C-alpha positions as CSV (number, residue, x, y, z in Angstrom):
1,X,25.8,-0.9,8.9
2,X,22.4,-3.2,10.2
3,X,19.8,-3.7,8.2
4,X,16.0,-4.4,8.9
5,X,13.6,-5.2,5.8
6,X,10.3,-4.0,6.0
7,X,8.0,-6.0,4.0
8,X,8.0,-9.7,3.1
9,X,6.4,-10.2,-0.3
10,X,8.5,-11.7,-3.3
11,X,10.4,-8.0,-4.0
12,X,11.2,-8.1,0.3
13,X,12.8,-11.4,-0.4
14,X,13.8,-11.9,-3.6
15,X,16.1,-8.7,-3.8
16,X,16.1,-6.2,-0.6
17,X,17.0,-9.3,1.8
18,X,18.9,-11.6,-0.9
19,X,21.2,-8.5,-1.5
20,X,21.7,-7.4,2.1
21,X,22.2,-11.3,3.4
22,X,25.2,-11.7,0.8
23,X,26.4,-7.6,1.3
24,X,30.0,-7.6,2.5
25,X,29.2,-4.2,4.6
26,X,25.9,-4.5,5.8
27,X,24.0,-6.9,8.0
28,X,20.6,-8.1,7.9
29,X,19.3,-8.5,11.3
30,X,15.4,-8.7,11.2
31,X,12.4,-8.5,9.0
32,X,9.5,-6.6,9.9
33,X,6.1,-7.4,8.2
34,X,2.1,-6.6,9.1
35,X,1.6,-10.3,9.5
36,X,3.6,-11.6,12.4
37,X,3.4,-15.4,10.6
38,X,4.4,-13.7,7.4
39,X,7.6,-12.1,9.0
40,X,8.5,-15.3,11.1
41,X,8.4,-17.2,7.7
42,X,10.4,-14.4,5.2
43,X,13.3,-13.9,8.1
44,X,13.8,-17.9,8.8
45,X,15.0,-18.1,5.0
46,X,17.6,-15.5,6.3
47,X,18.1,-16.8,10.0
48,X,16.9,-13.7,11.4
49,X,14.6,-12.4,13.8
50,X,11.3,-12.4,12.0
51,X,8.5,-9.5,14.0
52,X,5.7,-7.1,13.6
53,X,6.7,-4.8,16.7
54,X,8.4,-2.1,14.8
55,X,9.8,-0.2,17.6
56,X,11.7,-3.5,18.3
57,X,13.1,-3.4,15.1
58,X,14.2,0.3,14.7
59,X,15.6,-0.1,18.1
60,X,18.0,-2.9,16.8
61,X,19.3,-0.9,13.5
62,X,20.9,1.7,11.6
63,X,18.7,1.6,8.6
64,X,15.8,0.4,7.0
65,X,15.1,-0.9,3.4
66,X,11.0,-0.5,2.7
67,X,9.3,-3.2,0.3
68,X,5.6,-2.5,0.7
69,X,2.9,-0.6,-1.4
70,X,3.9,3.3,-1.7
71,X,0.8,4.4,0.7
72,X,2.7,1.6,3.2
73,X,6.0,2.6,3.0
74,X,5.6,6.7,3.1
75,X,4.3,6.7,7.1
76,X,6.7,3.8,8.1
77,X,9.3,5.6,6.2
78,X,8.6,9.0,8.4
79,X,8.7,6.7,11.5
80,X,11.9,5.2,10.6
81,X,13.4,9.1,10.1
82,X,12.3,10.2,13.1
83,X,13.6,7.6,14.5
84,X,17.5,8.1,13.1
85,X,17.3,5.6,10.7
86,X,18.7,5.8,7.4
87,X,15.8,4.8,4.3
88,X,16.4,2.7,1.4
89,X,12.9,2.9,-0.1
90,X,11.1,1.7,-3.5
91,X,9.4,4.3,-5.9
92,X,7.1,5.9,-5.8
93,X,8.1,7.7,-2.6
94,X,4.0,8.5,-2.7
95,X,1.0,8.0,-5.0
96,X,0.1,11.9,-4.2
97,X,3.0,14.9,-4.1
98,X,1.4,15.9,-0.1
99,X,2.5,12.2,1.2
100,X,6.1,12.8,-1.0
101,X,6.6,16.3,0.3
102,X,5.8,15.1,3.6
103,X,8.1,12.1,3.5
104,X,11.1,14.7,2.2
105,X,10.6,16.8,4.7
106,X,10.9,14.1,7.9
107,X,13.6,12.9,6.1
108,X,15.1,16.5,6.0
109,X,14.3,17.3,9.7
110,X,15.6,14.3,10.9
111,X,19.4,14.6,8.6
112,X,18.9,10.6,7.9
113,X,20.4,9.8,4.7
114,X,18.0,8.3,1.9
115,X,18.3,6.4,-1.5
116,X,15.5,5.4,-3.9
117,X,16.1,2.5,-5.5
118,X,15.3,3.0,-9.2
119,X,17.0,0.1,-10.2
120,X,18.6,0.7,-13.5
121,X,20.2,4.0,-11.9
122,X,22.9,1.6,-9.8
123,X,23.7,-0.4,-12.9
124,X,27.1,0.5,-14.5
125,X,25.5,0.5,-18.2
126,X,23.3,3.3,-17.4
127,X,25.9,5.3,-15.5
128,X,28.4,4.6,-18.5
129,X,25.4,6.3,-20.6
130,X,24.5,9.0,-18.7
131,X,28.5,10.0,-18.5
132,X,28.4,9.6,-22.5
133,X,25.1,12.1,-22.2
134,X,26.9,14.8,-20.0
135,X,29.7,15.3,-22.7
136,X,27.5,15.7,-25.6
137,X,24.5,18.7,-26.4
138,X,21.1,16.7,-26.2
139,X,18.2,18.0,-27.9
140,X,15.6,15.1,-26.9
141,X,15.1,11.4,-26.0
142,X,12.4,8.3,-25.6
143,X,11.8,5.9,-23.4
144,X,9.5,2.4,-23.8
145,X,8.7,0.3,-20.8
146,X,6.1,-2.3,-21.6
147,X,5.2,-5.2,-19.2
148,X,3.0,-7.1,-18.3
149,X,1.8,-7.9,-15.0
150,X,-0.1,-10.8,-15.4
151,X,1.9,-14.4,-15.0
152,X,4.8,-12.2,-13.3
153,X,5.2,-12.2,-9.0
154,X,3.2,-8.8,-9.4
155,X,0.4,-10.1,-10.7
156,X,-1.8,-9.5,-7.4
157,X,-0.5,-6.0,-6.2
158,X,-3.5,-4.2,-5.8
159,X,-1.7,-1.1,-5.7
160,X,-0.1,-1.2,-9.3
161,X,-3.8,-2.4,-10.9
162,X,-4.9,0.9,-9.4
163,X,-2.5,3.1,-10.2
164,X,-1.5,1.6,-13.1
165,X,2.3,1.3,-15.3
166,X,2.3,5.2,-14.9
167,X,3.2,5.1,-11.0
168,X,4.4,1.7,-11.4
169,X,7.0,2.0,-14.1
170,X,6.6,5.5,-14.8
171,X,9.1,6.7,-12.1
172,X,12.0,4.3,-13.7
173,X,11.5,6.2,-17.0
174,X,11.9,9.8,-15.3
175,X,15.0,8.3,-13.3
176,X,16.5,7.7,-16.6
177,X,15.6,10.9,-18.7
178,X,15.5,13.6,-15.9
179,X,19.3,13.4,-15.3
180,X,20.5,13.4,-18.8
181,X,17.9,16.1,-19.9
182,X,17.2,18.4,-16.5
183,X,13.9,18.2,-14.7
184,X,10.4,18.2,-16.3
185,X,8.8,21.7,-16.3
186,X,5.6,20.3,-18.1
187,X,3.8,17.2,-19.1
188,X,1.4,16.2,-22.1
189,X,-0.2,12.8,-21.6
190,X,-2.6,10.2,-23.4
191,X,-4.2,7.0,-22.4
192,X,-3.8,3.7,-24.9
193,X,-5.1,0.5,-24.4
194,X,-5.9,-0.6,-20.8
195,X,-3.0,0.8,-18.8
196,X,-0.7,2.4,-21.3
197,X,0.4,5.9,-21.0
198,X,1.8,7.9,-23.6
199,X,3.9,10.9,-22.3
200,X,5.3,14.0,-24.2
201,X,7.8,16.0,-21.3
202,X,9.0,19.3,-21.7
203,X,12.5,19.8,-20.0
204,X,14.2,23.2,-20.1
205,X,15.6,25.5,-23.1
206,X,13.1,23.4,-25.2
207,X,14.1,19.7,-25.0
208,X,11.3,17.1,-24.9
209,X,11.1,13.5,-24.8
210,X,9.0,10.7,-25.2
211,X,7.3,8.2,-22.8
212,X,5.2,5.1,-23.2
213,X,4.6,2.8,-20.4
214,X,2.3,-0.4,-19.8
215,X,2.1,-2.9,-17.6
216,X,-0.8,-4.8,-19.5
217,X,1.0,-5.9,-22.9
218,X,1.2,-9.4,-24.0
219,X,4.0,-10.9,-22.7
220,X,6.0,-11.4,-26.4
221,X,5.3,-7.4,-26.4
222,X,7.5,-6.7,-23.2
223,X,10.6,-4.6,-23.2
224,X,12.7,-1.6,-22.1
225,X,14.1,0.7,-24.6
226,X,16.0,3.7,-23.7
227,X,18.0,6.9,-26.2
228,X,19.1,10.2,-26.2
229,X,19.7,12.1,-29.1
230,X,21.8,15.2,-29.9
231,X,25.2,16.8,-31.9
232,X,26.8,13.1,-31.3
233,X,24.3,11.4,-32.4
234,X,21.6,8.7,-30.5
235,X,22.7,7.1,-27.4
236,X,21.2,3.8,-26.6
237,X,20.5,2.4,-23.0
238,X,20.7,-1.1,-23.1
239,X,19.7,-2.1,-19.6
240,X,20.9,-5.5,-17.7
241,X,17.0,-6.6,-16.8
242,X,17.9,-9.6,-14.9
243,X,20.9,-8.2,-12.5
244,X,18.0,-6.3,-9.6
245,X,20.1,-8.2,-6.4
246,X,23.3,-6.9,-7.5
247,X,21.5,-2.8,-8.4
248,X,20.4,-3.1,-4.7
249,X,23.5,-4.3,-3.4
250,X,25.0,-1.4,-4.8
251,X,22.2,0.6,-3.7
252,X,23.2,-0.4,0.0
253,X,26.6,0.7,-0.4
254,X,25.6,3.7,-1.6
255,X,23.4,4.6,0.9
256,X,26.1,3.6,3.4
257,X,28.5,6.0,1.8
258,X,25.8,9.1,2.0
259,X,25.5,8.2,5.7
260,X,29.0,8.3,6.1
261,X,29.6,12.0,4.6
262,X,26.5,13.5,5.1
263,X,26.0,14.6,1.9
264,X,22.8,14.1,-0.4
265,X,22.3,11.4,-2.9
266,X,21.1,12.2,-6.4
267,X,18.1,9.6,-5.9
268,X,17.3,10.5,-2.3
269,X,13.5,10.9,-1.1
270,X,14.0,14.6,-2.7
271,X,14.6,13.5,-6.2
272,X,12.0,11.3,-5.6
273,X,9.2,14.0,-4.5
274,X,10.1,15.2,-8.1
275,X,9.3,12.5,-9.6
276,X,6.1,12.1,-8.0
277,X,5.7,15.6,-8.9
278,X,5.4,14.6,-12.3
279,X,3.3,11.8,-12.2
280,X,0.6,13.9,-10.0
281,X,0.7,16.4,-13.6
282,X,0.8,13.3,-15.9
283,X,-2.3,12.1,-14.3
284,X,-3.8,16.0,-14.6
285,X,-2.9,15.8,-17.6
286,X,-5.1,12.3,-18.5
287,X,-7.9,13.8,-17.0
288,X,-7.5,17.7,-19.0
289,X,-6.0,16.6,-22.3
290,X,-3.8,19.9,-21.7
291,X,-0.8,20.4,-21.2
292,X,0.0,20.4,-17.2
293,X,2.9,22.5,-15.4
294,X,4.9,20.0,-13.0
295,X,5.0,21.9,-9.5
296,X,8.3,22.7,-8.0
């Protein structure tokens, strides 16, 4: 499968392009960027074409992987889908439910395959954790995802600073808890220091989970912890924090399989839309102080 990477930033180069360039069953053929010079520089690292001509890129590939801010990614993904290209996307798929709905509709109409890259979902440890969870009766769960943009490769990311940890790392938390506990039907939310957000997620059958996310903690406080609890005790997830390239390579393989079979992937744009619906409800809850229903 021939791929183009849309994006020229750190994540586009260090993860998307690196994984695709080394993938045994994929071919990286181009890098696209809004700035032609940056596109050429990024492409030179991988000895492929670099351009700002999206039509030319779409005419030469089977799929695109997009590593751009959500408000830039969504319209480009719609355009690629309309051209019949399969999509490997970053989270969130939109910064509003209307945008995520429109993208999901575009993908459905085009009949292309899609996968949203929720990093930890493409790790063996997570698959084992979810398999174990499916074998027991669960009562709830909890997740904490604390990080620091300062000093990271994302320190200058305008959209992350504007929308905070809720929209940046919140999707990862939902991608771990929802498959184990079921869809989120309602949300309560409270703000902590800086961009820290605390959530109570209500799942079907009275099951509930809690999530705390932040991108502004002290670096010594950073860490990721998730667990589920139920009849068989506590199931703790120990994700691998430094394996994004390997996880992305796995996502590439799963997109290829979905494209070949025509089947829906569990982490496609429709799941991405449901994640955005929860985030939008959480944002409303932060403003109202009330429990907010998630739009189905």
